[in-house]
N, C-alpha and C positions, 0 to 999 in steps of 0.2 A: 340711847341707841337701841332701845328695846322694841320700838314699834315700827319696824321695817322688815323687808324681806329682799334678799338678793335673788333675782330670777335669772337663770342662764338659759336663754332660748337656744334650742339645738334642733334645727330642722334637718332632716336626713337628706332630702332630695334637693340639694343645692344645684342650681343650673350649671355653675362653673366647676364645682367639685362635688359630684354625687357621693353621698356617704361621708360628707365632710366631718361630722362630729366624731366619727370612728377612725379617722386617719391615724395611723400609728406614728407617734412622735417619740422616738427613743424608748420604746417599750410600753408607752401609755397612750390610750386613745386621746384625741385632742380635747374632747369634752371633759375628760377626767383631769387632764392637766389644768384646764381652766378652773375647774371646781377646786382643785388643790391650791391654786393661787388665791382664790377667795377665802379658803380656810386659813390662810396666813393673816387675814384681816379680821374675820369674824367667826363666831361659833357656828358649828355645823347646823344647828337648829334654825339659823337665819339664812340658809342657802337651799335653793331647790332648782333642779334642771327641769325645764319645760320642753318636752319633745313631742313630735307627731308620729313617732315610729317606735314599734315594740322592740326593734333591735337596739336602739339607743337606750330604751328603758331597761332592757335586760343587762346591758353593760353597766348601767348605773347601779342596778341591784347587785351585780357581781362585786362591785367595788364599794358597796354599802353607802351609796350616795342618795340623798333625798331627790326624788324625781316624781314627775306627774305627766300623764298623757294629755295632750291638748289637741285641738282639732286640726286636721290637715287643711282646713279652709282658711286658716289665719293668713291674712294678707302679708303681714310683716312680723318681725320679732316683737315689736311693740304691741301688736295685736295679740300675740301669744302671752305677753306679760299681762295684758288687760284681761285675758281669759283666766289666768291664774288669780288675778285680783277679785274675780267674782266668786272664787272658791275659798281663798285665804285672805281675809280682810286685814289690811295694815294701813297705816297713815300714808306711807310712801313706799315705793318699790325701786330698788336699784337694779337696773338692767345691765348685766355684764355679758356681752356677746359670747356665744359658745366658741367662736373662732378666734378668741384672743387668749391663746394658751400661755402667753408670758405677760399677761396684764399685771401691772404693778400694784401689789397690795396697799402701798402707801397712797396711791391714787384712789383706790376704793374707800379707804378711810377718810381721805380728804373730801370726797363728794358726800359721804355720810355726814361728816361734821358740818359741811357747808349747808346741807339740807336741813339739819337740826335748827339752824338759824334762819333758814329761808324755806320753811316747810310747805308753803303754798306755790313754790316756783318749780317749773320744769328746768332741769339742770343738765348740762352736757360738758364734756371735757374737750380741750383742744391742746395742741402743741405746735411749735413752729416747724415748718418744713425746711430742711437743710440740704436736700438733694433735689436737683431740678427734674430728675427722673420721676420722683414722687409727685412733684408739682404738675407734670404733664400726664401722669398716669390716670386713665379713666377708672381705675379700680380703687383709687384713694379719694374719699370725700374731702373736698376743700370747703372752707367757710370764711365768711366775712362778718364782722360784728361792729357795733357802734362803740363810742368811747366809754360807755357804761357796761360794756361786755354783754350786750343783748344781741343775740343772733339776728343778722339781717337776711342771710341767705346761705344755702348749701348747694354745692354743685360738684359733679364729677369733672367738669371742665376746669381749666387752670384759672382760678380767681384768687386775688384781684389780677386782672390782665392789663396789658398795655399795647400801644401801637406797634412796638417793635417785636412783640411776641417773645419777650425775654423773661426769664425767671428773676424777679427782683426780691420779692418776699411772698410768703404765703403761710397758711395755717391749715393743718389737717385735723380731722376729727379723731378723738380718742373714744372708742366705743364703750364708754361707761356713762349711763344716764341715770337720772333720778326723776321719778314721776309721782306726783300726788295722786291719791286714789281717784279723786273726781275727774282729773284730766284724762285718765285712762278710760273712764266710763264714756266720756264724750268722744274721745278718739276712736274707740272701737264701735261707736254707734254709726260710723260711716260705713256703708256697705261696699263702697268702692274706693280705690285710691283717688286722692285729689289730683288735679291736673299736673301741678309741678312735681308732686311726689311721684306720679307715674312717669313723667318725662325724665326726671333725674334718677329715679329708682333710689330715692333717699327718704326714709320715712319721717324724719323730723320736719320736712317741708309741709307735711299734713298739718302739724300744729301751727306753723306760720300761716298757712292758708286759712285756718280756722280762727285766726286772730290771737293766738297765744304768744306770749313772750317766752323766750328761752334764754336763760342765764348761762353764760359760758365761764368756765373756770380753767385756769392753766394747769396742765398736768405734765408728767414726765414724758419723755420721748421713747421710753423703753418698749411700750406695747406695739405689737405688729399684728394687724388683722390678716388672717389667712384666707385669701380669696382665689388664688391661682396655684398652679403646680409650682411656679417659681417661688411663691410665698412659702410653700411647704419645704422646699429645699433650703430657703433662707432661714426659716424658723428652726429647722433641724440643726443647722450649723450653730445657731445662737444657743440652743439648748445644750448642744455638745460642749460649746465653749464655756457655758455657765457651769457645767458639771465638773470641769477640771479643777 
């Protein structure tokens, strides 16, 4: 487990929630809570926040978190991880999104362990959708995969779909990824988003369009991505409940 790095991309100017990494969640900025969840899985030396903003960097410094400034020109969080890989060389990189403040440490350990046995693979997590509101929400990335758990496609649309437009079953993304060093180099060599990546606003589609296989592993359903104001309210309730 020594030759990897957890990178937490934390872009300040989110379109839906400006200043998202610094949103207060029961006394702690969101990016700090995400970092602390990672600390439950691995040593501090294996975690770094990658941000494009000095305000986020200052907060990380105040909390004594490892952090690095990356370019504002990064197209996606994965491009931000790729930029880190140019400065800090590891065999593989675990991307834990900065807006996953209650990410499950067991899921992080699971993807690290799986990567050790499949070090040349791009890996992502998924979990079942149990609520039809999540299935129809454009804010939640859905995915379909083959019987060997290779990703076929990702969409913000409700997939798999049916003629009656009913929620039957579905799977959502858990935003913890594992990338081999070489895959990030090729990914970031693209100067623009690929077509399906642009349409769906889902960065893993770039890998699919470039011909890469992405291995999916099942994770818990505990983690919630914070993309909207409603998500902020929801996660605050969860954190409050967890603390009791």
